[in-house]
N, C-alpha and C positions, 0 to 999 in steps of 0.2 A: 055376271062374269063367272065362268067355270074355273074351278081349281083342280089341279091334279091331287089325287088322294093317295097318300103313302101309308101303308100299314106297317106298324112296328109292334114292339112288345114293351110292357111294363113288367120288369123282372124283380121278384122278391127273393131275397136270400136269407139263410138261417140267422145271420147276424143282425137282422132288422133293416138292412139296406134295401132301398128301392131305386132301381135304375132303368133308364130307357135302354133297350137293347134289341138284339136280333138273334136268331137261332141258326146255327150251321146245320143244314139238312143232311150233310154227310156224316158228321160226328155226333150231332144231337146236342152239342155244347152251346151255351148261351154266351154272347159277347156284348160288352158295353158299347153303346153308341159313341160315348165320349172319346174312348181311346182304342177300342177294338179288342181289348184284353178279355180273356175268358173270365166269366163270373163264377166263382166257386160257391158251392153250397146252395144252389137254387132250389127253392121249395115250391115255386109256382110262377106262372106268368100269365098275363092277360093281353089280348090284342087291343090296340088302339088305332084309330084312324085320325090323321090330322087333316083339316080342311085347308091349311096353308103350309107350304114347305119353304124352307130357306136354304 
């Protein structure tokens, strides 16, 4: 069975928090997947791909 693959980001912020998120290509800001709010103090992000989406 084939699954749709969705790419997202694991976002790291200066306060030690790690969140799943996405990046606005127009503003360059990172937003949390949980609530869509802007993530302040981002120091890095890694792409991830899920083999199952819900």
